[in-house]
C-alpha positions in Angstrom: -19.8 -1.7 -5.3 -17.4 0.8 -6.8 -14.8 -1.4 -8.6 -12.0 1.1 -8.6 -8.5 0.0 -9.0 -6.4 0.3 -5.9 -4.5 3.6 -6.2 -3.3 4.5 -2.8 -0.3 5.3 -0.8 -0.3 3.6 2.7 -0.2 5.6 5.9 1.3 3.7 8.9 1.5 4.4 12.5 2.4 7.9 13.7 4.8 9.0 10.9 4.7 9.7 7.3 6.6 7.5 4.9 10.2 7.1 6.2 11.6 4.2 4.3 13.4 1.4 6.2 14.3 -2.1 5.1 12.7 -4.8 7.1 15.0 -7.1 8.9 13.4 -9.6 11.2 15.1 -12.8 12.2 12.4 -15.0 13.7 9.0 -16.2 12.6 7.7 -17.2 9.2 10.1 -17.8 6.3 8.4 -16.0 3.4 9.4 -16.0 -0.3 7.8 -13.9 -3.0 9.0 -14.7 -6.6 7.5 -13.8 -9.9 7.5 -11.8 -13.1 6.8 -8.2 -13.9 6.4 -8.0 -17.7 7.8 -5.0 -19.3 10.6 -4.3 -16.7 14.1 -5.0 -17.9 15.7 -3.6 -14.7 14.2 -1.6 -11.9 13.3 -1.9 -8.2 10.1 -3.4 -7.0 8.9 -1.9 -3.7 7.2 -3.9 -1.0 5.1 -1.7 1.3 4.0 -3.3 4.5 0.6 -2.3 5.7 0.7 -3.9 9.1 3.1 -2.0 11.3 3.4 -0.9 14.9 6.6 1.2 14.3 6.8 5.0 13.8 8.1 4.4 10.3 6.6 3.0 7.2 8.1 -0.5 6.6 9.3 -0.7 3.1 11.6 -3.2 1.4 12.5 -3.7 -2.1 13.7 -6.4 -4.6 15.5 -6.0 -7.8 13.7 -6.8 -11.0 16.1 -8.1 -13.7 14.8 -9.3 -17.1 11.3 -9.2 -15.7 12.0 -11.6 -12.8 12.4 -11.0 -9.1 12.8 -12.9 -5.9 12.1 -11.4 -2.4 12.8 -13.2 0.9 11.8 -12.1 4.4 11.2 -13.4 7.9 8.0 -12.1 9.5 6.6 -12.8 12.9 3.1 -12.9 11.4 1.3 -12.7 8.0 1.1 -9.1 6.6 -0.6 -7.5 3.7 1.8 -5.8 1.3 1.5 -3.6 -1.7 3.9 -4.3 -4.6 4.6 -1.1 -6.4 7.0 0.7 -8.8 7.8 4.3 -8.6 6.3 6.7 -11.0 7.6 9.7 -12.8 6.3 13.1 -13.6 6.2 14.8 -16.9 9.9 15.9 -16.3 11.0 12.3 -15.8 11.5 12.8 -12.0 10.3 10.0 -9.7 7.7 11.5 -7.4 6.4 8.5 -5.4 4.7 5.1 -5.6 2.2 4.3 -8.3 -0.5 1.9 -8.7 0.0 -1.1 -6.5 -1.2 -4.6 -6.3 -1.8 -6.3 -2.9 -0.6 -9.7 -1.8 -0.5 -11.5 1.6 3.1 -12.3 2.6 3.1 -15.3 4.8 4.8 -18.7 5.4 5.8 -20.4 2.2 6.5 -19.5 -1.5 4.2 -16.9 -3.2 4.3 -16.7 -6.9 3.3 -13.4 -8.5 2.5 -12.6 -12.1 2.2 -8.9 -13.2 2.7 -6.3 -15.8 4.3 -3.0 -15.2 1.4 -1.1 -16.6 -1.3 -3.0 -14.6 0.2 -3.9 -11.2 -3.2 -3.6 -9.6 -4.3 -6.6 -11.7 -1.5 -8.9 -10.6 -2.1 -12.5 -9.7 -0.7 -14.3 -6.8 -0.9 -17.8 -5.5 0.9 -20.6 -3.7 0.6 -20.0 0.0 -2.3 -21.1 2.3 -3.5 -17.6 3.1 -3.1 -16.1 -0.4 -5.0 -19.1 -1.8 -7.8 -18.7 0.9 -7.9 -15.0 0.0 -8.2 -15.8 -3.8 -11.0 -18.2 -3.1 -13.1 -15.8 -1.2 -12.5 -13.0 -3.5 -13.4 -15.1 -6.6 -16.8 -15.6 -5.0 -17.1 -11.9 -4.0 -16.0 -10.6 -7.4 -18.8 -12.4 -9.1 -21.3 -10.7 -6.8 -19.5 -7.3 -7.1 -20.1 -7.5 -10.9 -23.7 -8.2 -10.4 -24.0 -5.5 -7.8 -22.3 -2.9 -10.1 -24.6 -3.8 -13.0 -27.7 -3.5 -10.9 -26.6 -0.1 -9.6 -25.8 1.2 -13.1 -29.3 -0.1 -14.2 -30.8 1.6 -11.2 -29.3 5.0 -12.0 -30.5 4.7 -15.6 -34.1 3.9 -14.4 -34.0 6.9 -12.0 -33.0 9.2 -14.9 -35.8 7.7 -17.0 -38.3 8.1 -14.2 -39.3 4.4 -14.5 -40.8 4.0 -11.0 -41.7 0.3 -11.5 -38.2 -0.6 -12.7 -36.6 1.4 -9.9 -38.5 -0.5 -7.3 -37.7 -3.8 -9.0 -34.0 -3.0 -9.1 -33.8 -1.8 -5.6 -35.2 -5.2 -4.4 -32.6 -6.9 -6.4 -29.9 -4.7 -5.0 -30.9 -5.5 -1.4 -30.8 -9.3 -2.4 -27.4 -8.9 -3.9 -26.1 -7.1 -0.7 -27.3 -10.0 1.4 -25.4 -12.5 -0.9 -22.2 -10.5 -0.4 -22.7 -10.4 3.4 -23.4 -14.1 3.5 -20.1 -14.9 1.6 -18.1 -12.8 4.2 -20.0 -14.3 7.1 -19.6 -17.9 5.9 -15.9 -17.4 5.3 -15.4 -15.9 8.7 -17.2 -18.8 10.4 -15.0 -21.3 8.6 -11.7 -19.4 9.2 -12.1 -17.6 12.5 -8.3 -17.6 13.3 -7.1 -16.6 9.8 -5.6 -13.3 8.8 -8.0 -13.1 5.8 -11.6 -12.7 7.3 -10.9 -9.4 9.2 -9.3 -7.9 6.1 -12.2 -8.8 3.9 -14.7 -7.6 6.3 -12.7 -4.3 6.8 -12.5 -3.5 3.1 -16.2 -4.3 2.7 -17.4 -2.4 5.7 -20.0 -0.2 3.9 -21.8 -3.3 2.8 -21.6 -5.1 6.2 -21.9 -2.1 8.5 -25.1 -3.2 10.2 -23.8 -6.7 10.9 -20.2 -5.8 11.4 -20.4 -6.3 15.1 -21.6 -9.9 14.5 -18.8 -10.6 12.0 -16.2 -9.2 14.4 -17.5 -11.5 17.2 -17.1 -14.6 14.9 -13.4 -14.1 15.0 -11.4 -16.1 17.4 -8.9 -14.5 19.9 -6.2 -15.3 17.4 -8.1 -13.7 14.4 -8.7 -10.6 16.6 -5.0 -10.1 17.0 -4.3 -9.0 13.4 -4.2 -5.3 12.6 -7.3 -5.5 10.4 -9.3 -6.9 13.2 -8.2 -3.9 15.2 -9.2 -1.5 12.4 -12.4 -3.3 11.9 -13.2 -3.0 15.7 -12.4 0.8 15.4 -15.0 1.1 12.6 -17.5 -1.0 14.4 -17.3 0.9 17.7 -16.3 4.3 16.4 -18.3 5.8 13.4 -17.1 9.3 13.9 -16.3 9.8 10.3 -19.1 7.8 8.6 -21.5 9.4 6.2 -23.9 11.4 8.2 -21.5 12.2 11.1 -20.2 15.7 11.7 -16.6 16.1 10.6 -14.2 16.4 13.6 -12.9 20.0 14.1 -9.2 20.8 13.7 -6.9 23.8 13.8 -3.9 23.2 11.5 -1.1 25.5 10.2 -1.0 26.8 6.5 2.3 27.6 4.7 2.7 30.7 6.7 2.2 29.1 10.0 -1.3 30.6 10.5 -3.8 28.3 12.0 -6.7 27.4 9.7 -9.9 26.2 11.6 -12.3 23.8 9.9 -15.1 25.6 11.8 -14.3 28.9 10.0 -15.6 27.2 6.8 -19.0 26.4 8.2 -21.7 27.3 5.7 -19.8 26.0 2.7 -19.5 22.7 1.0 -16.0 21.5 1.8 -13.8 18.7 0.4 -11.2 17.6 3.0 -8.4 16.0 0.9 -5.7 14.1 2.9 -2.5 13.7 0.8 1.3 14.1 0.8 3.9 15.2 -1.6 5.5 11.7 -1.9 2.2 10.1 -2.8 2.0 9.7 -6.6 -1.7 8.7 -6.8 -2.5 11.8 -4.5 -0.8 14.2 -6.9 -2.3 12.6 -9.9 -5.7 13.7 -8.6 -4.6 17.4 -8.4 -5.9 18.3 -11.9 -9.3 16.9 -11.0 -9.5 18.8 -7.8 -8.3 22.1 -9.4 -11.0 21.8 -12.1 -13.7 21.2 -9.5 -12.4 24.0 -7.3 -12.2 26.6 -10.2 -15.7 25.6 -11.4 -17.6 25.7 -8.1 -15.5 28.0 -5.9 -18.0 30.8 -6.6 -20.9 28.5 -5.6 -20.1 28.0 -2.0 -17.4 25.3 -2.4 -14.0 25.1 -0.9 -11.2 22.5 -0.9 -8.9 22.0 2.1 -5.8 20.1 1.3 -4.5 18.3 4.5 -0.9 17.2 4.1 0.6 14.5 6.2 4.1 15.3 4.9 7.0 15.0 7.4 9.0 17.7 5.5 7.4 21.1 5.3 9.9 21.9 2.5 8.8 19.0 0.4 5.1 19.9 0.9 5.6 23.6 -0.2 7.6 22.3 -3.2 4.6 20.1 -4.2 2.2 22.9 -3.8 4.2 25.1 -6.1 4.7 22.3 -8.6 1.1 21.3 -8.8 -0.1 24.9 -8.5 -2.8 24.2 -6.0 -5.0 27.3 -5.7 -7.1 26.2 -2.7 -6.5 26.3 1.0 -3.8 23.9 2.2 -2.7 22.9 5.7 -0.1 20.5 7.2 -0.5 18.1 10.1 2.4 18.7 12.6 4.0 15.3 13.4 3.1 15.4 16.9 -0.6 15.6 15.9 -0.5 13.0 13.1 -1.5 10.0 15.1 -4.4 12.0 16.6 -5.6 13.3 13.3 -5.2 9.9 11.5 -7.1 8.1 14.2 -9.8 10.7 14.3 -10.4 10.6 10.7 -9.6 6.9 10.2 -6.8 7.6 7.8 -5.2 4.3 6.8 -4.3 5.2 3.2 -4.1 8.2 1.0 -5.5 9.8 -1.1 -8.5 9.9 1.1 -11.2 12.6 1.2 -14.5 13.7 2.8 -17.1 15.9 1.4 -18.9 18.0 3.9 -22.2 19.9 3.6 -22.6 23.5 4.9 -23.5 22.1 8.4 -20.2 20.2 8.5 -21.9 16.8 8.0 -20.1 14.2 5.9 -22.0 13.5 2.8 -19.5 11.6 0.6 -16.2 9.8 1.0 -13.2 9.1 -1.2 -14.3 10.7 -4.4 -11.8 10.1 -7.3 -11.2 11.3 -10.8 -14.2 13.3 -12.0 -16.4 12.2 -9.1 -15.9 15.5 -7.1 -16.9 17.6 -10.1 -19.9 15.3 -10.8 -21.0 15.3 -7.1 -20.9 19.0 -6.8 -22.6 19.5 -10.2 -25.4 17.2 -8.9 -25.7 19.0 -5.6 -25.7 22.6 -7.1 -27.8 22.0 -10.2 
């Protein structure tokens, strides 16, 4: 498994990020308290991933002398990302940075983090967070083995050691079954919990062929959570899986001219979903520019697909980041349709298409776009 840090901006419902503070008066009394080392005074942002509104639900808590306390009433458990805003080279805050996820639910959750490594925060103290910690501790052990086996497999392939390749492939299959078994066992034991659907959803590539069985292990209560809904969408709709043809679209560029995905048939295309307010998205810009400039003459194109609500902010970001490739924006009235069609639940998210329009890779980060195209075009 690719053990990348979580560096995403969350996309919710039908709108881009419109920040509103959450005020709910009934349900579960939730308290999140903790420390963020290295922060004397700043705002900690709590981005709620489970929402049925047209606005991103974001709240905040003041960090003073590295300590914070956040209280909220929720109707049901929700997954949140705790994040700080990041600044560009000019010192201007441009969006949310690396975030660590926690489950906010009934009770007191204690968080320990450092400002430079929020993705590696620790959280404990509530029933659901402790349940999540338990299953993830088991999975992380297998993820490490899985990652090591895959690295060894790649080295064996390069060395053309057929015997070792076959042995490692057998071990990788065994390891994949171990990961599946952990998820299946956890779901059987906790069919009404918030946690199983989230774990299954985030491990979907590894459980794809048994995902229907796992979904059916959930009780009616377990199926009410948003991740169960998203899991069901993946189980029963694989329109943007590797091997599928990318759904066609016609979206406006900066001049209002419609750009059709179909007009790029015959080229390798990277569809990059992003927004001006998404710090991690914009941090990827230099990597995309390098890949584009290297391979544009070799039948490669990038189409940046913005989900910005403000066209002005989008154009400003295009100019600031000096993006040389094709860029389009999703009109707000089409955002739900496009995000549902492509399964966009967070950004940055991208899809690499072959000349026939078939999806051949997903969510390439850092130098991976460059490396992937280098391997394809060698």
